[in-house]
N, C-alpha and C positions, 0 to 999 in steps of 0.2 A: 280601470272600470270596476263596476261593482255588480253584485248579483242582481238580476232583473233589469239592468240598464237598457237592454234591448227593447223592453216594453215601451219606453218613451219613443223610440223610433217606429215600432210596429203600430202604435196607435196615433202616430202623426203629431205627437206633442214635442215640445222642446223645453229644456230647463237649463238654467245657467250652470248647473253642476256638471254638464257635459262639455263645458268650454265652448269653443267655436262650433256651433251646430248649424251653420248656414247650409250645409249639405244634408241636413236631417231629412227633408222631404224626399230627396232623391234616394238616400240610403234606405229610408223607410219603405218606399215603393218597391225597391229591389228585394228587401227582406220579406215583405208581404207576398211578393211574387213566388219566391222560393218556398215559403212555408205553406201557402195555400196550394201550390202545385203538388207538394209532397203530401199534404193531407188528402188531396183528391185522388192522386194516382200512385203514391208511393215513390215517385220520382221527382226530385226537386226541380228538374229542368233548369230554366234560367238562362240568361245571356252568357254567363260564364259556367261551364260544366262543373258541377260539384264533383270533386275527385273521389274516386273509390279509395277507401283507406287501406293501407298495407303497412305491416310492421316495418318493412325495409325502408320505406320513404316517408311515412308519417305525414301525408299531405292533409291540408285543411283549407277551407275557403275563408279567407280573411275578408270580412265585410268592412268596406271602407268606400270612399269615392276617389278613384275607382277601386273596385274590389279586385283581389288577385288570389291565386293559389300559392300557398307558402308550404314549407315543410318544417318539421321539428318544433312544434308548439311547446314552448317552455321546457325544452329538453333538459337543461341543467337542473331545474326544480323537480321535474319528473324522475330524472335519474336518481336523485337523492331519495325520493319516496320509494322508488323501486328497490334500491339497496336496503332501505329500512325494512320494507315488507319482506324481502328475501331473508333477512336476519331473524325477524320475528316469527315468520311462518315455518321455520324449521322445527 
């Protein structure tokens, strides 16, 4: 995926660059629901509870159809950058 790709879903548009986007309307509706609820109340609400982040479990909401809660987003890549930062920041 690429930067700002979520905007295609949020605005209900589709583009071949996304590949099979037959679920785009459903995904866009869910994303708009989370975003607008968060903007209005500070709580994203939604059908699937957005997990509270913790360093120990590193949970995140994976937007897909169906969406689900996963852990450890890009752990290996992030661990590399964490190591590099620790080396440079000393």
